[in-house]
Every structure is written in C-alpha cells, then in structure tokens.
C-alpha positions in Angstrom: 14.6 -23.1 -4.0 14.6 -26.7 -5.3 12.2 -27.3 -8.4 9.2 -29.2 -6.2 8.7 -26.1 -4.4 8.7 -23.8 -7.4 6.4 -26.0 -9.2 4.1 -26.1 -6.2 4.6 -22.2 -6.0 3.4 -21.4 -9.5 0.7 -24.2 -9.1 -0.9 -22.2 -5.9 -0.3 -18.7 -7.9 -1.9 -20.5 -11.4 -4.9 -21.7 -9.0 -5.3 -18.2 -6.8 -5.2 -16.2 -10.2 -7.5 -18.1 -12.4 -10.3 -18.0 -9.4 -9.8 -14.4 -8.8 -11.4 -13.9 -12.1 -14.7 -15.2 -10.0 -14.4 -12.4 -7.6 -16.0 -9.0 -7.9 -13.2 -6.0 -7.9 -15.3 -3.2 -7.1 -13.0 0.5 -7.7 -14.5 2.5 -5.4 -16.4 5.9 -6.3 -14.0 8.2 -7.0 -14.3 11.7 -6.2 -11.0 14.4 -7.2 -9.9 17.8 -7.1 -9.1 20.2 -4.2 -12.1 21.2 -2.0 -14.0 18.0 -3.4 -13.8 16.9 1.0 -17.1 19.2 0.7 -18.7 16.0 -0.8 -18.6 14.1 2.0 -22.2 15.3 3.5 -23.8 14.4 0.1 -22.2 10.8 0.0 -23.2 10.4 3.5 -27.0 11.2 2.6 -26.9 9.0 -0.5 -25.9 6.3 1.2 -28.3 6.6 4.3 -25.4 6.6 6.8 -25.2 9.6 8.9 -23.2 8.5 12.0 -19.9 7.5 11.3 -16.3 6.8 13.1 -13.7 9.1 11.7 -10.3 7.5 12.4 -6.7 9.7 12.3 -3.8 9.5 13.5 -2.4 11.7 16.4 -0.1 14.2 13.9 -2.9 14.8 12.0 -5.1 15.6 15.0 -2.5 17.7 16.7 -1.7 19.7 13.7 -5.8 20.2 13.2 -5.8 18.8 9.8 -9.1 17.0 10.4 -10.8 20.1 11.2 -11.9 20.8 7.4 -13.5 17.5 8.2 -15.0 18.3 11.3 -16.9 21.4 10.2 -18.2 19.8 6.8 -19.9 17.4 9.0 -20.7 19.8 11.5 -22.4 22.3 8.9 -24.1 19.2 8.0 -25.6 18.4 11.1 -24.2 14.6 11.0 -23.2 13.4 14.5 -19.8 11.0 14.1 -17.2 9.6 16.3 -13.4 10.5 16.2 -10.6 8.4 16.9 -7.6 9.7 16.5 -5.0 7.4 18.2 -4.0 5.3 14.9 -0.5 4.6 15.0 2.1 3.3 12.1 2.0 -0.3 11.4 -1.6 -0.4 13.5 -1.1 -3.1 15.9 -4.2 -5.2 17.2 -4.4 -3.0 20.2 -5.3 0.3 18.0 -8.0 -1.9 15.9 -9.6 -3.5 18.9 -10.0 0.0 20.7 -11.5 1.7 17.2 -13.7 -1.3 16.6 -15.2 -1.0 20.3 -15.5 2.8 19.7 -17.2 2.2 16.4 -19.7 -1.0 18.6 -20.6 1.6 21.4 -21.3 4.3 19.6 -23.5 2.7 17.2 -21.6 4.3 14.6 -23.0 3.0 10.9 -20.1 3.6 8.7 -16.3 4.7 8.4 -14.3 7.7 7.6 -10.4 7.0 7.0 -8.4 10.3 7.3 -5.0 10.2 6.8 -2.1 7.3 5.2 -2.3 4.0 4.8 -2.3 2.8 8.1 -5.6 5.1 8.6 -6.9 3.1 6.3 -5.7 -0.2 7.5 -7.1 0.2 10.7 -10.3 1.3 9.0 -10.5 -1.7 7.2 -9.9 -4.0 9.7 -12.3 -2.4 12.2 -14.7 -3.0 9.4 -13.6 -7.1 9.3 -14.1 -7.2 12.9 -17.7 -5.8 12.9 -19.2 -8.2 10.2 -16.7 -11.0 12.1 -17.3 -10.4 16.1 -16.5 -14.1 16.9 -13.2 -13.9 14.9 -9.7 -12.1 15.9 -7.8 -10.4 13.8 -5.4 -13.4 13.8 -8.1 -15.2 12.5 -8.7 -13.3 9.5 -5.1 -13.5 8.5 -4.8 -13.8 4.8 -7.0 -14.9 2.2 -10.8 -14.2 1.8 -11.6 -14.7 5.1 -13.6 -11.6 5.6 -16.6 -12.9 3.4 -19.2 -10.3 4.3 -20.0 -6.5 3.3 -18.1 -4.6 5.7 -19.8 -0.5 6.5 -19.5 1.4 4.2 -15.7 2.9 4.4 -14.8 6.4 2.9 -11.0 6.3 2.3 -9.6 10.4 2.6 -6.0 10.0 1.7 -3.8 12.8 3.1 -0.6 11.1 1.4 0.4 10.1 -1.8 2.0 6.5 -1.8 0.1 3.9 -0.3 -3.1 3.7 -2.7 -4.8 2.1 0.3 -8.2 3.8 -0.9 -8.6 1.1 -3.7 -6.9 -2.2 -2.2 -8.5 -5.1 -0.6 -5.6 -5.4 1.9 -5.8 -4.5 5.3 -2.1 -4.8 7.2 -1.9 -5.1 11.2 0.6 -6.2 13.6 1.0 -8.6 16.5 3.1 -7.1 18.5 3.5 -10.2 20.5 4.9 -12.3 17.3 6.4 -9.1 15.5 3.9 -10.7 12.8 3.1 -8.2 10.3 0.3 -9.6 7.7 -2.5 -9.0 5.6 -6.0 -9.3 5.4 -6.9 -9.7 2.0 -10.5 -9.8 0.4 -12.3 -7.8 -2.1 -14.6 -6.4 0.6 -12.0 -4.6 2.0 -12.3 -2.1 -0.9 -13.3 1.0 0.2 -16.5 2.2 -1.1 -15.6 5.9 -1.6 -12.6 7.5 -2.3 -12.4 11.5 -2.1 -8.6 12.4 -3.5 -8.6 16.8 -2.2 -5.4 17.3 -3.3 -5.1 20.4 -1.0 -4.8 17.7 1.8 -1.4 17.1 0.8 -0.3 20.7 0.6 1.9 20.5 4.1 3.3 17.2 4.0 7.2 16.9 4.7 9.6 16.1 1.7 10.6 12.8 3.4 6.5 11.8 3.8 6.1 12.9 0.2 9.5 10.9 -0.8 8.7 7.9 1.0 5.2 7.4 -0.1 5.4 8.4 -3.6 8.3 5.2 -3.8 6.2 3.5 -2.3 3.3 3.8 -4.6 5.9 3.2 -7.9 6.9 -0.3 -6.0 3.1 -0.8 -6.0 3.3 -0.3 -9.8 6.4 -1.8 -10.6 5.4 -5.1 -8.6 2.3 -5.2 -9.8 3.4 -5.5 -13.2 6.1 -7.6 -13.6 3.8 -10.2 -11.4 2.7 -13.5 -13.2 -1.0 -12.1 -12.3 -1.3 -8.5 -14.6 -3.7 -8.3 -16.1 -4.3 -6.3 -19.4 -6.0 -3.2 -16.8 -3.8 -3.8 -13.9 -0.4 -3.4 -16.6 -2.4 -0.5 -17.9 -3.3 0.8 -14.4 0.6 0.3 -13.0 2.1 2.3 -16.6 -0.2 5.5 -15.8 1.3 5.3 -12.5 4.7 4.9 -13.5 4.5 7.7 -16.0 2.4 10.1 -13.3 5.9 9.4 -10.5 8.1 10.2 -13.1 6.8 13.7 -14.1 5.1 14.7 -10.6 7.2 12.8 -7.8 10.5 15.0 -7.8 8.1 18.5 -8.3 6.0 17.1 -5.6 8.7 16.8 -3.7 10.8 20.2 -4.0 7.5 21.8 -3.3 4.3 20.8 -2.1 2.6 23.8 -3.0 2.4 22.5 -6.4 -1.2 21.7 -7.0 -0.7 19.5 -10.3 2.2 17.4 -9.1 -0.3 16.8 -5.5 -3.1 16.1 -8.3 -0.8 13.7 -10.2 0.7 11.8 -7.5 -2.2 11.2 -5.7 -3.7 9.9 -8.5 -1.1 7.7 -9.4 -0.8 6.4 -5.4 -4.6 5.3 -6.5 -3.8 4.0 -9.9 -1.6 1.6 -8.6 -3.6 0.5 -5.8 -6.0 -0.5 -8.3 -3.2 -2.3 -10.1 -1.6 -4.4 -7.4 -5.0 -5.2 -5.7 -5.9 -7.3 -8.8 -2.1 -8.6 -9.6 -0.3 -8.7 -6.1 2.7 -7.0 -5.0 6.2 -8.9 -4.5 9.1 -9.8 -2.4 10.0 -5.9 -1.7 6.2 -6.0 0.2 7.5 -9.6 1.7 10.9 -7.9 2.7 9.4 -4.9 4.1 6.6 -6.1 5.9 9.2 -8.1 7.7 11.4 -5.0 9.4 7.7 -3.1 9.8 6.8 -6.0 11.9 10.7 -6.1 14.1 11.6 -2.6 13.9 9.1 -0.5 13.1 10.8 0.5 9.8 8.3 2.6 7.6 6.8 0.9 5.0 7.5 3.3 2.3 11.0 3.8 3.3 11.5 0.2 3.4 10.0 -0.5 0.0 12.5 2.2 -1.9 15.2 0.6 -0.5 14.8 -2.4 -1.0 13.4 -2.0 -4.9 16.7 -1.9 -6.6 17.8 -5.1 -4.4 15.0 -7.1 -5.3 15.2 -6.0 -8.7 18.4 -7.0 -9.2 18.0 -10.2 -7.6 15.2 -11.1 -9.7 18.0 -11.3 -12.7 16.7 -12.4 -16.2 13.9 -13.5 -15.1 12.3 -9.9 -15.0 14.0 -8.6 -17.5 11.3 -8.5 -20.3 8.7 -7.1 -18.3 10.9 -4.2 -16.9 12.1 -3.6 -20.5 8.8 -2.9 -21.1 8.7 -0.4 -18.5 12.1 1.6 -19.9 10.2 2.0 -23.3 7.0 3.3 -21.8 8.9 5.6 -19.9 11.7 6.5 -22.4 14.6 5.5 -20.0 16.6 3.8 -22.8 17.1 3.6 -26.6 13.8 1.3 -28.2 16.4 -0.8 -30.3 19.0 -1.4 -26.7 19.1 -5.3 -25.2 16.4 -6.3 -22.6 19.1 -6.7 -20.1 20.2 -2.9 -20.8 16.4 -1.9 -20.5 15.9 -3.8 -17.6 19.0 -2.2 -15.9 18.0 1.2 -17.0 15.0 0.7 -14.9 17.2 0.3 -11.9 19.6 3.0 -12.6 16.3 5.1 -12.6 15.0 4.0 -9.2 18.2 4.6 -7.8 18.6 8.2 -9.3 15.3 9.1 -8.2 16.0 7.7 -4.5 18.9 9.7 -4.1 16.8 13.0 -5.7 14.4 12.6 -2.6 16.6 12.0 -0.3 16.6 8.1 0.4 19.6 6.4 1.6 21.0 3.5 -0.7 21.0 1.3 2.9 19.2 0.7 6.0 22.5 1.6 8.2 22.4 -1.0 10.4 18.7 -1.1 11.0 18.9 -5.2 10.9 20.4 -7.2 14.1 22.4 -9.9 13.1 20.6 -12.1 15.1 17.0 -11.4 13.6 18.6 -12.3 9.9 17.4 -15.7 10.0 13.5 -14.7 11.6 13.1 -12.0 9.4 14.0 -13.7 6.0 11.7 -17.0 7.0 8.9 -14.4 7.9 9.4 -13.2 4.4 9.7 -16.0 2.7 6.5 -17.4 4.4 4.9 -14.2 3.3 5.5 -14.2 -0.2 5.7 -18.0 -1.1 4.0 -19.5 -2.4 1.2 -16.4 -2.7 3.2 -13.6 -4.7 3.1 -14.0 -8.6 7.0 -12.7 -8.3 9.2 -13.0 -11.7 11.5 -15.5 -9.7 10.9 -17.6 -6.9 13.5 -16.9 -3.6 14.4 -19.0 -1.0 14.3 -17.9 2.6 18.3 -18.0 2.1 18.0 -15.6 -0.7 15.8 -12.9 1.1 18.5 -13.4 3.7 21.1 -12.3 1.5 19.0 -9.2 0.0 18.8 -8.2 3.7 22.3 -8.2 4.2 22.8 -6.8 1.1 20.9 -3.4 1.7 21.9 -3.4 5.4 25.4 -4.0 5.5 26.8 -4.9 8.8 
C-alpha cells in the first residue's frame, strides 16, 4: 500500500472516529445470572410488547433448548411466532423468510435465542422492517438503518460473539459470496439476557471457537486507533476473564463460574468493539465465511496470530500493554518481547483448545486473489488497524494460514 492510500485510510478513519462522538451508543439493559430467563415476561410487559418473533437455529430447536423460553412465555400467556431455521453465516433468504414471518404475524418485537448468527438475523429483520423498500444489500455499510428498530431481546447460548451488545448484523449474499456487515447504533439490542444455564450443554469445540472469537474482538478493538478509554477498559476486562475462565469452561461446561465469566467476557468484548471496531482478522475471516462457510470463530482463532505478526512493530505498544495487564511477561521486558508473549499466549491457548494452526487446504488457490480483494475492500479504509495492509499482503496471510 503506497503512502497516498495509507493517508486516505487514516484520514477516513479519523473522520469516522470524530463523527462517532455525535452518535448515541446505548448499552443493552442487562439481565444476568442462571435462571434470569424468567425475567422475559416482565421485560415484555414493561416495554408494552406482547407478541414476539422468536428466532433460533435447527440445532437448538431439535435439542429442545428453546423449550424453557417457550414455557416462560406460555406460563405468562404471551403469544409468539417461532422461526427456527437460522443457519450459520445467515443468507439473504434466511433473513427474508424470518422478516416475512415477523410482518405477517403482526409481531411487535424480536427475541433472538442462539449464537451470533441468530442475533445477526434478528437485527437484519429489524433493519428490514423499518426499511421495507430497501434490500439488505442497500443496507450494507455504515448508518444505513436510520430508524429505531423493533424491541430486540438477545439471549446468547454461546459465549463469544458479543452480538448481544453490538451494532453489527453480518449477512451473506449467496449469489456474490459477499459476507458483509450492516452497522448502525439502532441495531444494538435493547435488552441482553445472560442466563449462563443455557450454556451448560455446549460442545467443547463450540466453547473453544466462540471463546477465541471473544478474545479476537477484545484484542482487535484494543490495538486499533479508534479505541477509547472505556473501550480499552472493557477489552482488558474481557481478556482477563477469558484468561481465567475459557480453558476451565472448555474442560467442563457444567462449571457455572466459568460459564458466567465467559458470558460476561463476550459481552464486554462486544461493548468494546462496537465502539472501537475490529481489524483485518475479521476482514479475512468474513471472506472465508462467505466463500466456504468457515465458522467465524474458527476462522478468527486461526488467523489472529498471523495477523498480529503481520502488524509487526506498529502493534507492539498496545500488545505490550495487554501483556502487562495479563502478566504474560516481565514488566521490564522490551516491547517486542511483551508483544511476542501475547502472540505466544494465543498460540498456546489455541493448542490447549484443540484449534488447529492452519486451515488444512480450505482455500482454493484460484480463490486467493478474490478472497484477499474482498478482505481488503472490507478493511480499507474503515478499520482503524495498527498498520494498513494491501490485498497482496492479506493474500500472504492467507497463504501462511493455509499453506498449499
């Protein structure tokens, strides 16, 4: 990337950062603790909303994990519609089908029960509802929603995406393989219900992928140029909770303290990156999700060390601050040593969670150019990364992470 391109990116980021202070980033009304699912009828009553569309995925539906929510609503005599066909990396068709059910069922609010894909779908439904004459493609990017969306209650059943606290809805155009975000503060859920009992039966592989997803959110938001005092505080707290709880949760999903810690970590990381953005790890991962349906958390986990190495000296100072906070190296060690200690910690954590070092030939050689171009288009000029990387440099990261 030449000096003029870098100058353009930095100028764009500074303007967006300055403008962001004119926006209102509401944090969700937070309900926490095992069993707090029972609060939902009271929440709906207080908001004067009595006919929700519940969104979830086939896995949760088949296992009956949605049943406690339905019982709570049935006992309170609250009617609802149920859409249970959300898929990972939700496509336009999924969103439109859920939107039709919301509209035709005369629903007045949304309840998302699931992981990031379910919450993304619910946000996209809300965006479509208040923009009935605009397509999802037309809503791509920043501040296109423009209106208050219907009340959304986010109930995460994983501990990683942080989508219950974010302004982003990530969707896939299956025709173009374009995986992109709709970003608008109006999409931040009004209520987040962190009932850690819902995480009790998570498979270890899901715990691992979503946990490192949360770590990626925290690190990328912390080291970027648009972080604020609060976003950095939230990111560091999230990282410390992940350091303390992720492996314990992975080893034993019945560990309530670990579940609670990871759920709060994911939420805090979501609050952080909603304000401070993410970086090239996400840009590269989104492209892989669009092209090959690679799970987002897995893609982030594998890519994170490679991207941090590619940033080089530009990320040393912030990474050193992370190393100090997590006590990963001597306080008197050089910046480079501290930064490399963070990368080594991530690699060691991935190994302990059974996450592979590479993608094992997921990427087709003929897709390297369009993949890297897609990632570059997403990242530049928006993401306030420590160091701007060109499509060619991003392609090199793909090649490192998936050697042919």
